[in-house]
Gaussian input, Z-matrix of N, CA and C with variables (Angstrom, degrees):
# hf/3-21g

backbone

0 1
 N
 C     1     B1
 C     2     B2     1     A1
 N     3     B3     2     A2     1     D1
 C     4     B4     3     A3     2     D2
 C     5     B5     4     A4     3     D3
 N     6     B6     5     A5     4     D4
 C     7     B7     6     A6     5     D5
 C     8     B8     7     A7     6     D6
 N     9     B9     8     A8     7     D7
 C    10    B10     9     A9     8     D8
 C    11    B11    10    A10     9     D9
 N    12    B12    11    A11    10    D10
 C    13    B13    12    A12    11    D11
 C    14    B14    13    A13    12    D12
 N    15    B15    14    A14    13    D13
 C    16    B16    15    A15    14    D14
 C    17    B17    16    A16    15    D15
 N    18    B18    17    A17    16    D16
 C    19    B19    18    A18    17    D17
 C    20    B20    19    A19    18    D18
 N    21    B21    20    A20    19    D19
 C    22    B22    21    A21    20    D20
 C    23    B23    22    A22    21    D21
 N    24    B24    23    A23    22    D22
 C    25    B25    24    A24    23    D23
 C    26    B26    25    A25    24    D24
 N    27    B27    26    A26    25    D25
 C    28    B28    27    A27    26    D26
 C    29    B29    28    A28    27    D27
 N    30    B30    29    A29    28    D28
 C    31    B31    30    A30    29    D29
 C    32    B32    31    A31    30    D30
 N    33    B33    32    A32    31    D31
 C    34    B34    33    A33    32    D32
 C    35    B35    34    A34    33    D33
 N    36    B36    35    A35    34    D34
 C    37    B37    36    A36    35    D35
 C    38    B38    37    A37    36    D36
 N    39    B39    38    A38    37    D37
 C    40    B40    39    A39    38    D38
 C    41    B41    40    A40    39    D39
 N    42    B42    41    A41    40    D40
 C    43    B43    42    A42    41    D41
 C    44    B44    43    A43    42    D42
 N    45    B45    44    A44    43    D43
 C    46    B46    45    A45    44    D44
 C    47    B47    46    A46    45    D45
 N    48    B48    47    A47    46    D46
 C    49    B49    48    A48    47    D47
 C    50    B50    49    A49    48    D48
 N    51    B51    50    A50    49    D49
 C    52    B52    51    A51    50    D50
 C    53    B53    52    A52    51    D51
 N    54    B54    53    A53    52    D52
 C    55    B55    54    A54    53    D53
 C    56    B56    55    A55    54    D54
 N    57    B57    56    A56    55    D55
 C    58    B58    57    A57    56    D56
 C    59    B59    58    A58    57    D57
 N    60    B60    59    A59    58    D58
 C    61    B61    60    A60    59    D59
 C    62    B62    61    A61    60    D60
 N    63    B63    62    A62    61    D61
 C    64    B64    63    A63    62    D62
 C    65    B65    64    A64    63    D63
 N    66    B66    65    A65    64    D64
 C    67    B67    66    A66    65    D65
 C    68    B68    67    A67    66    D66
 N    69    B69    68    A68    67    D67
 C    70    B70    69    A69    68    D68
 C    71    B71    70    A70    69    D69
 N    72    B72    71    A71    70    D70
 C    73    B73    72    A72    71    D71
 C    74    B74    73    A73    72    D72
 N    75    B75    74    A74    73    D73
 C    76    B76    75    A75    74    D74
 C    77    B77    76    A76    75    D75
 N    78    B78    77    A77    76    D76
 C    79    B79    78    A78    77    D77
 C    80    B80    79    A79    78    D78
 N    81    B81    80    A80    79    D79
 C    82    B82    81    A81    80    D80
 C    83    B83    82    A82    81    D81
 N    84    B84    83    A83    82    D82
 C    85    B85    84    A84    83    D83
 C    86    B86    85    A85    84    D84
 N    87    B87    86    A86    85    D85
 C    88    B88    87    A87    86    D86
 C    89    B89    88    A88    87    D87
 N    90    B90    89    A89    88    D88
 C    91    B91    90    A90    89    D89
 C    92    B92    91    A91    90    D90
 N    93    B93    92    A92    91    D91
 C    94    B94    93    A93    92    D92
 C    95    B95    94    A94    93    D93
 N    96    B96    95    A95    94    D94
 C    97    B97    96    A96    95    D95
 C    98    B98    97    A97    96    D96
 N    99    B99    98    A98    97    D97
 C   100   B100    99    A99    98    D98
 C   101   B101   100   A100    99    D99
 N   102   B102   101   A101   100   D100
 C   103   B103   102   A102   101   D101
 C   104   B104   103   A103   102   D102
 N   105   B105   104   A104   103   D103
 C   106   B106   105   A105   104   D104
 C   107   B107   106   A106   105   D105
 N   108   B108   107   A107   106   D106
 C   109   B109   108   A108   107   D107
 C   110   B110   109   A109   108   D108
 N   111   B111   110   A110   109   D109
 C   112   B112   111   A111   110   D110
 C   113   B113   112   A112   111   D111
 N   114   B114   113   A113   112   D112
 C   115   B115   114   A114   113   D113
 C   116   B116   115   A115   114   D114
 N   117   B117   116   A116   115   D115
 C   118   B118   117   A117   116   D116
 C   119   B119   118   A118   117   D117
 N   120   B120   119   A119   118   D118
 C   121   B121   120   A120   119   D119
 C   122   B122   121   A121   120   D120
 N   123   B123   122   A122   121   D121
 C   124   B124   123   A123   122   D122
 C   125   B125   124   A124   123   D123
 N   126   B126   125   A125   124   D124
 C   127   B127   126   A126   125   D125
 C   128   B128   127   A127   126   D126
 N   129   B129   128   A128   127   D127
 C   130   B130   129   A129   128   D128
 C   131   B131   130   A130   129   D129
 N   132   B132   131   A131   130   D130
 C   133   B133   132   A132   131   D131
 C   134   B134   133   A133   132   D132
 N   135   B135   134   A134   133   D133
 C   136   B136   135   A135   134   D134
 C   137   B137   136   A136   135   D135
 N   138   B138   137   A137   136   D136
 C   139   B139   138   A138   137   D137
 C   140   B140   139   A139   138   D138
 N   141   B141   140   A140   139   D139
 C   142   B142   141   A141   140   D140
 C   143   B143   142   A142   141   D141
 N   144   B144   143   A143   142   D142
 C   145   B145   144   A144   143   D143
 C   146   B146   145   A145   144   D144
 N   147   B147   146   A146   145   D145
 C   148   B148   147   A147   146   D146
 C   149   B149   148   A148   147   D147
 N   150   B150   149   A149   148   D148
 C   151   B151   150   A150   149   D149
 C   152   B152   151   A151   150   D150
 N   153   B153   152   A152   151   D151
 C   154   B154   153   A153   152   D152
 C   155   B155   154   A154   153   D153
 N   156   B156   155   A155   154   D154
 C   157   B157   156   A156   155   D155
 C   158   B158   157   A157   156   D156
 N   159   B159   158   A158   157   D157
 C   160   B160   159   A159   158   D158
 C   161   B161   160   A160   159   D159
 N   162   B162   161   A161   160   D160
 C   163   B163   162   A162   161   D161
 C   164   B164   163   A163   162   D162
 N   165   B165   164   A164   163   D163
 C   166   B166   165   A165   164   D164
 C   167   B167   166   A166   165   D165
 N   168   B168   167   A167   166   D166
 C   169   B169   168   A168   167   D167
 C   170   B170   169   A169   168   D168
 N   171   B171   170   A170   169   D169
 C   172   B172   171   A171   170   D170
 C   173   B173   172   A172   171   D171
 N   174   B174   173   A173   172   D172
 C   175   B175   174   A174   173   D173
 C   176   B176   175   A175   174   D174
 N   177   B177   176   A176   175   D175
 C   178   B178   177   A177   176   D176
 C   179   B179   178   A178   177   D177
 N   180   B180   179   A179   178   D178
 C   181   B181   180   A180   179   D179
 C   182   B182   181   A181   180   D180
 N   183   B183   182   A182   181   D181
 C   184   B184   183   A183   182   D182
 C   185   B185   184   A184   183   D183
 N   186   B186   185   A185   184   D184
 C   187   B187   186   A186   185   D185
 C   188   B188   187   A187   186   D186
 N   189   B189   188   A188   187   D187
 C   190   B190   189   A189   188   D188
 C   191   B191   190   A190   189   D189
 N   192   B192   191   A191   190   D190
 C   193   B193   192   A192   191   D191
 C   194   B194   193   A193   192   D192
 N   195   B195   194   A194   193   D193
 C   196   B196   195   A195   194   D194
 C   197   B197   196   A196   195   D195
 N   198   B198   197   A197   196   D196
 C   199   B199   198   A198   197   D197
 C   200   B200   199   A199   198   D198
 N   201   B201   200   A200   199   D199
 C   202   B202   201   A201   200   D200
 C   203   B203   202   A202   201   D201
 N   204   B204   203   A203   202   D202
 C   205   B205   204   A204   203   D203
 C   206   B206   205   A205   204   D204
 N   207   B207   206   A206   205   D205
 C   208   B208   207   A207   206   D206
 C   209   B209   208   A208   207   D207
 N   210   B210   209   A209   208   D208
 C   211   B211   210   A210   209   D209
 C   212   B212   211   A211   210   D210
 N   213   B213   212   A212   211   D211
 C   214   B214   213   A213   212   D212
 C   215   B215   214   A214   213   D213
 N   216   B216   215   A215   214   D214
 C   217   B217   216   A216   215   D215
 C   218   B218   217   A217   216   D216
 N   219   B219   218   A218   217   D217
 C   220   B220   219   A219   218   D218
 C   221   B221   220   A220   219   D219
 N   222   B222   221   A221   220   D220
 C   223   B223   222   A222   221   D221
 C   224   B224   223   A223   222   D222
 N   225   B225   224   A224   223   D223
 C   226   B226   225   A225   224   D224
 C   227   B227   226   A226   225   D225
 N   228   B228   227   A227   226   D226
 C   229   B229   228   A228   227   D227
 C   230   B230   229   A229   228   D228
 N   231   B231   230   A230   229   D229
 C   232   B232   231   A231   230   D230
 C   233   B233   232   A232   231   D231
 N   234   B234   233   A233   232   D232
 C   235   B235   234   A234   233   D233
 C   236   B236   235   A235   234   D234
 N   237   B237   236   A236   235   D235
 C   238   B238   237   A237   236   D236
 C   239   B239   238   A238   237   D237
 N   240   B240   239   A239   238   D238
 C   241   B241   240   A240   239   D239
 C   242   B242   241   A241   240   D240
 N   243   B243   242   A242   241   D241
 C   244   B244   243   A243   242   D242
 C   245   B245   244   A244   243   D243
 N   246   B246   245   A245   244   D244
 C   247   B247   246   A246   245   D245
 C   248   B248   247   A247   246   D246
 N   249   B249   248   A248   247   D247
 C   250   B250   249   A249   248   D248
 C   251   B251   250   A250   249   D249
 N   252   B252   251   A251   250   D250
 C   253   B253   252   A252   251   D251
 C   254   B254   253   A253   252   D252
 N   255   B255   254   A254   253   D253
 C   256   B256   255   A255   254   D254
 C   257   B257   256   A256   255   D255
 N   258   B258   257   A257   256   D256
 C   259   B259   258   A258   257   D257
 C   260   B260   259   A259   258   D258
 N   261   B261   260   A260   259   D259
 C   262   B262   261   A261   260   D260
 C   263   B263   262   A262   261   D261
 N   264   B264   263   A263   262   D262
 C   265   B265   264   A264   263   D263
 C   266   B266   265   A265   264   D264
 N   267   B267   266   A266   265   D265
 C   268   B268   267   A267   266   D266
 C   269   B269   268   A268   267   D267
 N   270   B270   269   A269   268   D268
 C   271   B271   270   A270   269   D269
 C   272   B272   271   A271   270   D270
 N   273   B273   272   A272   271   D271
 C   274   B274   273   A273   272   D272
 C   275   B275   274   A274   273   D273
 N   276   B276   275   A275   274   D274
 C   277   B277   276   A276   275   D275
 C   278   B278   277   A277   276   D276
 N   279   B279   278   A278   277   D277
 C   280   B280   279   A279   278   D278
 C   281   B281   280   A280   279   D279
 N   282   B282   281   A281   280   D280
 C   283   B283   282   A282   281   D281
 C   284   B284   283   A283   282   D282
 N   285   B285   284   A284   283   D283
 C   286   B286   285   A285   284   D284
 C   287   B287   286   A286   285   D285
 N   288   B288   287   A287   286   D286
 C   289   B289   288   A288   287   D287
 C   290   B290   289   A289   288   D288
 N   291   B291   290   A290   289   D289
 C   292   B292   291   A291   290   D290
 C   293   B293   292   A292   291   D291
 N   294   B294   293   A293   292   D292
 C   295   B295   294   A294   293   D293
 C   296   B296   295   A295   294   D294
 N   297   B297   296   A296   295   D295
 C   298   B298   297   A297   296   D296
 C   299   B299   298   A298   297   D297
 N   300   B300   299   A299   298   D298
 C   301   B301   300   A300   299   D299
 C   302   B302   301   A301   300   D300
 N   303   B303   302   A302   301   D301
 C   304   B304   303   A303   302   D302
 C   305   B305   304   A304   303   D303
 N   306   B306   305   A305   304   D304
 C   307   B307   306   A306   305   D305
 C   308   B308   307   A307   306   D306
 N   309   B309   308   A308   307   D307
 C   310   B310   309   A309   308   D308
 C   311   B311   310   A310   309   D309
 N   312   B312   311   A311   310   D310
 C   313   B313   312   A312   311   D311
 C   314   B314   313   A313   312   D312
 N   315   B315   314   A314   313   D313
 C   316   B316   315   A315   314   D314
 C   317   B317   316   A316   315   D315
 N   318   B318   317   A317   316   D316
 C   319   B319   318   A318   317   D317
 C   320   B320   319   A319   318   D318
 N   321   B321   320   A320   319   D319
 C   322   B322   321   A321   320   D320
 C   323   B323   322   A322   321   D321

   B1=1.4462
   B2=1.5215
   B3=1.2936
   B4=1.4682
   B5=1.5327
   B6=1.3196
   B7=1.4590
   B8=1.5235
   B9=1.3250
   B10=1.4589
   B11=1.5227
   B12=1.3207
   B13=1.4630
   B14=1.5154
   B15=1.2912
   B16=1.4617
   B17=1.5134
   B18=1.3280
   B19=1.4555
   B20=1.5262
   B21=1.3212
   B22=1.4545
   B23=1.5184
   B24=1.2837
   B25=1.4585
   B26=1.5137
   B27=1.3341
   B28=1.4634
   B29=1.5256
   B30=1.3067
   B31=1.4719
   B32=1.5281
   B33=1.3308
   B34=1.4636
   B35=1.5270
   B36=1.3242
   B37=1.4679
   B38=1.5230
   B39=1.3299
   B40=1.4763
   B41=1.5252
   B42=1.3184
   B43=1.4659
   B44=1.5250
   B45=1.3299
   B46=1.4606
   B47=1.5250
   B48=1.3329
   B49=1.4649
   B50=1.5244
   B51=1.3350
   B52=1.4657
   B53=1.5265
   B54=1.3482
   B55=1.4549
   B56=1.5163
   B57=1.3311
   B58=1.4594
   B59=1.5252
   B60=1.3275
   B61=1.4588
   B62=1.5333
   B63=1.3180
   B64=1.4585
   B65=1.5212
   B66=1.3211
   B67=1.4604
   B68=1.5215
   B69=1.3437
   B70=1.4576
   B71=1.5232
   B72=1.3241
   B73=1.4596
   B74=1.5220
   B75=1.2867
   B76=1.4639
   B77=1.5338
   B78=1.3401
   B79=1.4667
   B80=1.5224
   B81=1.3304
   B82=1.4568
   B83=1.5140
   B84=1.3347
   B85=1.4528
   B86=1.5158
   B87=1.3184
   B88=1.4688
   B89=1.5312
   B90=1.3410
   B91=1.4711
   B92=1.5365
   B93=1.3243
   B94=1.4679
   B95=1.5291
   B96=1.3105
   B97=1.4620
   B98=1.5296
   B99=1.3341
   B100=1.4669
   B101=1.5274
   B102=1.3132
   B103=1.4714
   B104=1.5237
   B105=1.3113
   B106=1.4592
   B107=1.5261
   B108=1.3205
   B109=1.4569
   B110=1.5110
   B111=1.3341
   B112=1.4645
   B113=1.5346
   B114=1.3310
   B115=1.4747
   B116=1.5297
   B117=1.3132
   B118=1.4632
   B119=1.5084
   B120=1.3202
   B121=1.4572
   B122=1.5197
   B123=1.3245
   B124=1.4594
   B125=1.5213
   B126=1.3157
   B127=1.4602
   B128=1.5201
   B129=1.3153
   B130=1.4645
   B131=1.5187
   B132=1.3053
   B133=1.4554
   B134=1.5197
   B135=1.3307
   B136=1.4717
   B137=1.5272
   B138=1.3058
   B139=1.4587
   B140=1.5245
   B141=1.3349
   B142=1.4764
   B143=1.5268
   B144=1.3321
   B145=1.4670
   B146=1.5178
   B147=1.3306
   B148=1.4639
   B149=1.5341
   B150=1.3232
   B151=1.4706
   B152=1.5251
   B153=1.3113
   B154=1.4713
   B155=1.5250
   B156=1.3339
   B157=1.4726
   B158=1.5332
   B159=1.3318
   B160=1.4740
   B161=1.5270
   B162=1.3121
   B163=1.4684
   B164=1.5208
   B165=1.3384
   B166=1.4768
   B167=1.5237
   B168=1.3247
   B169=1.4655
   B170=1.5261
   B171=1.3217
   B172=1.4659
   B173=1.5267
   B174=1.3199
   B175=1.4707
   B176=1.5318
   B177=1.3294
   B178=1.4640
   B179=1.5264
   B180=1.3373
   B181=1.4662
   B182=1.5282
   B183=1.3480
   B184=1.4695
   B185=1.5339
   B186=1.3155
   B187=1.4695
   B188=1.5250
   B189=1.3252
   B190=1.4610
   B191=1.5282
   B192=1.3167
   B193=1.4658
   B194=1.5318
   B195=1.3246
   B196=1.4669
   B197=1.5222
   B198=1.3399
   B199=1.4761
   B200=1.5252
   B201=1.3195
   B202=1.4583
   B203=1.5242
   B204=1.3091
   B205=1.4650
   B206=1.5187
   B207=1.3243
   B208=1.4690
   B209=1.5258
   B210=1.3323
   B211=1.4662
   B212=1.5162
   B213=1.3329
   B214=1.4628
   B215=1.5230
   B216=1.3336
   B217=1.4708
   B218=1.5281
   B219=1.3238
   B220=1.4772
   B221=1.5357
   B222=1.3201
   B223=1.4656
   B224=1.5316
   B225=1.3209
   B226=1.4641
   B227=1.5240
   B228=1.3361
   B229=1.4694
   B230=1.5248
   B231=1.3238
   B232=1.4651
   B233=1.5265
   B234=1.3345
   B235=1.4586
   B236=1.5235
   B237=1.3363
   B238=1.4648
   B239=1.5213
   B240=1.3233
   B241=1.4725
   B242=1.5221
   B243=1.3295
   B244=1.4612
   B245=1.5191
   B246=1.3275
   B247=1.4624
   B248=1.5253
   B249=1.3322
   B250=1.4656
   B251=1.5257
   B252=1.3252
   B253=1.4677
   B254=1.5207
   B255=1.3152
   B256=1.4647
   B257=1.5279
   B258=1.3249
   B259=1.4657
   B260=1.5256
   B261=1.3256
   B262=1.4657
   B263=1.5238
   B264=1.3173
   B265=1.4679
   B266=1.5241
   B267=1.3239
   B268=1.4700
   B269=1.5264
   B270=1.3379
   B271=1.4668
   B272=1.5261
   B273=1.3396
   B274=1.4638
   B275=1.5283
   B276=1.3107
   B277=1.4650
   B278=1.5336
   B279=1.3200
   B280=1.4641
   B281=1.5287
   B282=1.3200
   B283=1.4643
   B284=1.5251
   B285=1.3164
   B286=1.4613
   B287=1.5377
   B288=1.3228
   B289=1.4707
   B290=1.5289
   B291=1.3125
   B292=1.4671
   B293=1.5280
   B294=1.3138
   B295=1.4736
   B296=1.5323
   B297=1.3194
   B298=1.4660
   B299=1.5233
   B300=1.3380
   B301=1.4527
   B302=1.5272
   B303=1.3149
   B304=1.4746
   B305=1.5242
   B306=1.3296
   B307=1.4644
   B308=1.5235
   B309=1.3221
   B310=1.4730
   B311=1.5283
   B312=1.3372
   B313=1.4642
   B314=1.5322
   B315=1.3176
   B316=1.4625
   B317=1.5250
   B318=1.3213
   B319=1.4527
   B320=1.5309
   B321=1.2875
   B322=1.4579
   B323=1.4437
   A1=109.44
   A2=118.46
   A3=120.76
   A4=111.78
   A5=117.09
   A6=122.31
   A7=111.82
   A8=114.65
   A9=120.55
   A10=110.09
   A11=116.60
   A12=121.08
   A13=107.32
   A14=115.79
   A15=121.47
   A16=106.88
   A17=116.42
   A18=118.19
   A19=112.26
   A20=117.18
   A21=119.12
   A22=112.86
   A23=119.04
   A24=121.65
   A25=112.87
   A26=116.43
   A27=120.65
   A28=112.20
   A29=117.59
   A30=120.59
   A31=110.12
   A32=117.08
   A33=120.62
   A34=110.49
   A35=116.92
   A36=120.71
   A37=109.76
   A38=117.08
   A39=120.53
   A40=111.05
   A41=117.32
   A42=120.59
   A43=110.38
   A44=115.96
   A45=119.90
   A46=111.39
   A47=117.03
   A48=120.33
   A49=110.86
   A50=115.67
   A51=120.88
   A52=111.77
   A53=116.91
   A54=120.42
   A55=113.92
   A56=116.53
   A57=120.96
   A58=110.53
   A59=117.97
   A60=119.48
   A61=109.57
   A62=117.17
   A63=121.58
   A64=110.77
   A65=115.27
   A66=122.11
   A67=104.40
   A68=116.16
   A69=120.15
   A70=111.70
   A71=114.27
   A72=120.60
   A73=108.74
   A74=116.23
   A75=121.40
   A76=108.88
   A77=115.51
   A78=121.39
   A79=109.91
   A80=115.51
   A81=121.55
   A82=112.58
   A83=115.76
   A84=121.59
   A85=114.58
   A86=117.54
   A87=118.80
   A88=113.77
   A89=120.08
   A90=117.87
   A91=113.61
   A92=118.00
   A93=120.97
   A94=109.27
   A95=115.83
   A96=120.91
   A97=112.41
   A98=116.84
   A99=121.55
   A100=109.23
   A101=116.48
   A102=120.89
   A103=107.64
   A104=115.46
   A105=120.27
   A106=111.37
   A107=115.09
   A108=121.23
   A109=113.13
   A110=116.99
   A111=120.91
   A112=111.80
   A113=116.61
   A114=120.77
   A115=111.64
   A116=115.80
   A117=122.25
   A118=108.61
   A119=115.96
   A120=120.31
   A121=110.00
   A122=115.83
   A123=121.94
   A124=108.01
   A125=115.63
   A126=121.69
   A127=108.25
   A128=116.52
   A129=120.96
   A130=108.29
   A131=116.17
   A132=119.83
   A133=111.97
   A134=114.75
   A135=119.66
   A136=112.79
   A137=116.05
   A138=120.88
   A139=108.65
   A140=117.73
   A141=120.06
   A142=112.79
   A143=116.71
   A144=119.75
   A145=112.07
   A146=116.89
   A147=120.54
   A148=110.46
   A149=116.20
   A150=119.51
   A151=110.48
   A152=116.87
   A153=121.03
   A154=110.50
   A155=116.69
   A156=119.80
   A157=110.77
   A158=116.43
   A159=119.27
   A160=110.07
   A161=117.20
   A162=120.73
   A163=111.93
   A164=117.00
   A165=119.66
   A166=111.53
   A167=117.26
   A168=119.24
   A169=110.77
   A170=117.41
   A171=120.96
   A172=111.10
   A173=116.91
   A174=121.15
   A175=109.30
   A176=115.90
   A177=120.53
   A178=112.62
   A179=116.65
   A180=121.58
   A181=109.05
   A182=117.46
   A183=120.63
   A184=113.80
   A185=118.60
   A186=120.79
   A187=111.31
   A188=116.61
   A189=121.62
   A190=111.07
   A191=117.51
   A192=121.37
   A193=109.94
   A194=116.75
   A195=120.21
   A196=111.80
   A197=116.82
   A198=120.64
   A199=111.14
   A200=115.80
   A201=119.39
   A202=111.25
   A203=116.80
   A204=120.26
   A205=111.97
   A206=116.53
   A207=120.25
   A208=110.50
   A209=116.78
   A210=120.58
   A211=110.59
   A212=116.75
   A213=121.46
   A214=110.77
   A215=116.93
   A216=120.76
   A217=110.29
   A218=117.20
   A219=120.18
   A220=110.70
   A221=116.22
   A222=121.22
   A223=110.98
   A224=117.43
   A225=121.57
   A226=111.63
   A227=116.91
   A228=119.91
   A229=111.82
   A230=117.20
   A231=119.85
   A232=112.38
   A233=117.51
   A234=121.61
   A235=112.48
   A236=117.77
   A237=121.24
   A238=112.22
   A239=115.21
   A240=120.66
   A241=111.74
   A242=117.26
   A243=120.05
   A244=111.63
   A245=115.84
   A246=120.78
   A247=110.50
   A248=116.57
   A249=120.33
   A250=111.10
   A251=116.78
   A252=120.65
   A253=110.73
   A254=117.18
   A255=121.41
   A256=110.94
   A257=117.12
   A258=120.64
   A259=110.80
   A260=116.80
   A261=120.88
   A262=110.07
   A263=117.09
   A264=120.87
   A265=110.57
   A266=117.56
   A267=121.05
   A268=111.27
   A269=116.89
   A270=120.38
   A271=110.15
   A272=116.84
   A273=120.08
   A274=111.55
   A275=117.29
   A276=121.04
   A277=110.43
   A278=116.32
   A279=120.07
   A280=110.66
   A281=117.64
   A282=121.04
   A283=110.74
   A284=116.28
   A285=120.55
   A286=110.24
   A287=117.21
   A288=120.69
   A289=110.86
   A290=117.28
   A291=121.01
   A292=110.32
   A293=116.86
   A294=120.67
   A295=110.05
   A296=116.96
   A297=120.53
   A298=111.32
   A299=116.67
   A300=120.73
   A301=110.64
   A302=116.59
   A303=120.45
   A304=111.06
   A305=116.70
   A306=120.39
   A307=109.44
   A308=117.18
   A309=121.04
   A310=111.17
   A311=117.79
   A312=119.62
   A313=111.30
   A314=118.44
   A315=121.45
   A316=111.88
   A317=117.16
   A318=120.87
   A319=112.73
   A320=115.95
   A321=119.90
   A322=112.23
   D1=86.21
   D2=-179.87
   D3=-83.29
   D4=47.68
   D5=-177.10
   D6=-65.69
   D7=152.10
   D8=173.15
   D9=-96.02
   D10=-24.72
   D11=172.99
   D12=-153.26
   D13=143.19
   D14=-176.73
   D15=-152.51
   D16=115.01
   D17=-176.02
   D18=-68.75
   D19=-39.64
   D20=-177.67
   D21=-131.31
   D22=-50.85
   D23=-177.83
   D24=103.85
   D25=37.90
   D26=-179.20
   D27=-59.01
   D28=-39.47
   D29=179.58
   D30=-61.32
   D31=-39.37
   D32=178.31
   D33=-65.65
   D34=-40.98
   D35=178.74
   D36=-64.68
   D37=-43.35
   D38=179.47
   D39=-62.13
   D40=-42.35
   D41=178.34
   D42=-62.16
   D43=-44.39
   D44=-179.50
   D45=-65.99
   D46=-35.94
   D47=177.90
   D48=-60.18
   D49=-28.91
   D50=177.59
   D51=-86.73
   D52=5.48
   D53=177.78
   D54=83.30
   D55=23.23
   D56=-178.63
   D57=-107.17
   D58=119.94
   D59=174.62
   D60=-63.43
   D61=152.48
   D62=-175.20
   D63=-120.74
   D64=136.42
   D65=170.21
   D66=-108.47
   D67=119.14
   D68=-173.00
   D69=-141.46
   D70=158.34
   D71=173.88
   D72=-68.69
   D73=145.57
   D74=179.24
   D75=-86.61
   D76=68.59
   D77=-178.85
   D78=-133.64
   D79=155.60
   D80=174.07
   D81=52.40
   D82=-129.83
   D83=-177.65
   D84=-86.47
   D85=-1.54
   D86=-177.25
   D87=-63.45
   D88=-34.53
   D89=175.52
   D90=-64.95
   D91=-18.83
   D92=173.72
   D93=-84.37
   D94=-39.44
   D95=-177.40
   D96=-72.22
   D97=-33.51
   D98=-176.70
   D99=-118.75
   D100=124.41
   D101=174.73
   D102=-91.06
   D103=102.33
   D104=-174.60
   D105=-59.13
   D106=130.11
   D107=-179.19
   D108=86.91
   D109=-10.86
   D110=-179.42
   D111=-116.97
   D112=-50.01
   D113=-178.26
   D114=-113.88
   D115=4.08
   D116=-178.18
   D117=159.06
   D118=-159.02
   D119=-179.88
   D120=-133.38
   D121=137.98
   D122=173.42
   D123=-99.30
   D124=137.77
   D125=-178.29
   D126=-115.50
   D127=128.47
   D128=174.89
   D129=-83.74
   D130=129.79
   D131=-179.73
   D132=83.70
   D133=-169.27
   D134=-174.86
   D135=-132.65
   D136=27.96
   D137=178.10
   D138=-72.87
   D139=120.42
   D140=179.96
   D141=-55.40
   D142=-31.29
   D143=178.59
   D144=-63.54
   D145=-35.65
   D146=177.98
   D147=-66.47
   D148=-39.18
   D149=177.14
   D150=-67.79
   D151=-39.56
   D152=178.33
   D153=-61.86
   D154=-41.17
   D155=179.23
   D156=-64.95
   D157=-40.53
   D158=178.50
   D159=-64.33
   D160=-44.56
   D161=179.92
   D162=-66.61
   D163=-33.84
   D164=-179.05
   D165=-64.88
   D166=-23.10
   D167=178.14
   D168=-62.37
   D169=-32.45
   D170=177.27
   D171=-72.36
   D172=-32.53
   D173=177.95
   D174=-72.23
   D175=-41.90
   D176=-178.50
   D177=-68.93
   D178=-28.78
   D179=-177.83
   D180=-135.88
   D181=82.02
   D182=-176.15
   D183=-56.40
   D184=-27.76
   D185=178.96
   D186=-68.84
   D187=-19.13
   D188=179.04
   D189=-60.96
   D190=-35.61
   D191=179.08
   D192=-60.49
   D193=-46.97
   D194=-179.73
   D195=-66.23
   D196=-44.85
   D197=-179.68
   D198=-62.41
   D199=-51.38
   D200=-178.75
   D201=-69.68
   D202=-34.08
   D203=178.36
   D204=-62.56
   D205=-41.71
   D206=178.24
   D207=-66.62
   D208=-42.63
   D209=177.51
   D210=-64.96
   D211=-37.31
   D212=179.88
   D213=-63.97
   D214=-42.74
   D215=179.81
   D216=-63.58
   D217=-41.40
   D218=177.67
   D219=-64.61
   D220=-43.24
   D221=179.90
   D222=-62.49
   D223=-41.44
   D224=-178.54
   D225=-63.22
   D226=-30.15
   D227=179.04
   D228=-60.02
   D229=-28.16
   D230=-178.62
   D231=-73.01
   D232=-4.53
   D233=179.10
   D234=-108.33
   D235=12.24
   D236=-178.67
   D237=-71.90
   D238=167.84
   D239=-179.68
   D240=-62.06
   D241=-36.25
   D242=179.02
   D243=-61.13
   D244=-43.40
   D245=178.24
   D246=-65.47
   D247=-43.61
   D248=179.71
   D249=-62.88
   D250=-43.63
   D251=179.95
   D252=-64.62
   D253=-42.18
   D254=179.54
   D255=-63.89
   D256=-43.11
   D257=179.35
   D258=-65.03
   D259=-38.88
   D260=177.92
   D261=-64.71
   D262=-44.69
   D263=178.15
   D264=-61.18
   D265=-38.70
   D266=178.23
   D267=-62.54
   D268=-40.28
   D269=178.94
   D270=-64.61
   D271=-45.04
   D272=178.80
   D273=-63.50
   D274=-41.12
   D275=179.39
   D276=-63.18
   D277=-44.54
   D278=178.71
   D279=-62.86
   D280=-40.64
   D281=179.00
   D282=-65.01
   D283=-40.41
   D284=179.46
   D285=-63.98
   D286=-44.43
   D287=179.19
   D288=-64.57
   D289=-39.73
   D290=178.03
   D291=-64.50
   D292=-41.91
   D293=178.05
   D294=-62.04
   D295=-45.43
   D296=178.93
   D297=-61.70
   D298=-40.81
   D299=178.68
   D300=-61.59
   D301=-42.96
   D302=-179.12
   D303=-67.67
   D304=-40.45
   D305=179.04
   D306=-62.73
   D307=-44.90
   D308=-179.88
   D309=-64.09
   D310=-39.31
   D311=-177.96
   D312=-69.89
   D313=-26.08
   D314=177.92
   D315=-82.70
   D316=-23.48
   D317=-177.83
   D318=-106.00
   D319=-4.25
   D320=-173.23
   D321=-95.90

């Protein structure tokens, strides 16, 4: 993904969910979507040679695809709807408790 800007990196997450390591530009949300050295590689800048070097690591070490692919699939699971819904509920619960605490401190 040699993107110049990427708000989140959904394509990278989808690829990783399928067990595919990702080589991506280190821009926008891609550093969150891709754990460099674990689920793929992040490349600074847009020099094609830098992308070629990152891709050659998979050629030089074919087992790297399987290792990173498995890690990528596990990492992608943390971006599922269940995780998003749970995190959202946690934020609302924390806000509700904070509101209750403030109300009690003003009336107590």
